[in-house]
C-alpha positions in Angstrom: 100.1 83.0 148.5 98.5 83.7 145.1 99.5 86.1 142.4 96.1 87.7 142.4 96.1 91.0 140.4 93.9 93.8 141.8 94.3 96.1 138.9 94.7 99.7 140.1 93.1 98.8 143.5 95.6 98.8 146.3 95.2 96.6 149.4 96.9 96.8 152.8 98.8 93.7 153.8 99.6 93.0 157.4 102.7 90.8 157.6 104.0 88.9 160.6 107.5 87.5 160.4 107.8 84.6 162.9 110.7 82.4 163.8 110.5 78.9 165.5 112.8 78.8 168.5 113.6 76.2 171.1 112.7 77.5 174.5 113.7 74.9 177.1 112.3 71.8 175.3 109.3 72.7 173.1 109.5 74.7 169.9 107.9 78.1 170.3 106.9 80.6 167.6 108.3 84.1 168.3 107.2 87.2 166.4 110.3 88.9 164.9 108.4 91.8 163.3 105.1 93.1 162.2 104.7 95.3 159.1 102.0 96.9 157.0 102.6 97.4 153.2 100.4 98.6 150.3 100.3 96.6 147.0 98.2 96.2 143.9 98.8 92.4 143.9 99.4 89.6 146.5 103.1 89.8 147.2 105.3 86.7 147.1 107.4 85.9 150.1 110.6 86.9 148.2 109.0 90.3 147.3 108.1 90.8 151.0 111.6 89.9 152.2 113.3 92.1 149.6 111.1 95.1 150.3 111.4 94.8 154.1 115.0 93.6 154.3 114.0 90.5 156.2 116.5 87.9 157.2 114.1 85.1 156.3 115.1 81.4 156.7 112.3 79.2 155.3 113.5 76.3 157.4 112.9 78.2 160.7 110.6 81.1 159.8 107.0 81.7 158.8 105.4 84.7 157.1 101.7 85.3 158.0 100.2 87.7 155.4 96.7 89.1 155.7 95.1 91.2 153.0 92.7 94.0 154.0 90.6 96.3 151.8 91.2 99.9 153.0 87.7 100.9 151.9 86.2 98.3 154.2 88.2 99.4 157.3 86.3 101.3 160.0 87.1 105.0 160.2 87.0 107.1 163.3 85.1 110.4 162.8 87.1 113.6 162.8 87.9 114.9 166.3 86.1 118.2 166.9 88.1 120.9 168.6 
């Protein structure tokens, strides 16, 4: 992950914490948690773990982090009553 600075612009980050587990014989990736955070820079794995209180083991776990621009997300129109 980079240390890209976005200035005052905040982005949404979708984070998946995954752990490799042995199920029968093959190794299988299991999702332990999915989170959304806001930040004005690309967070490091240690920042993510500290913020979310993750029990992260780099030997067994992966963090998948995707950055999204909230201004580019589709928005549902207001519901009329």
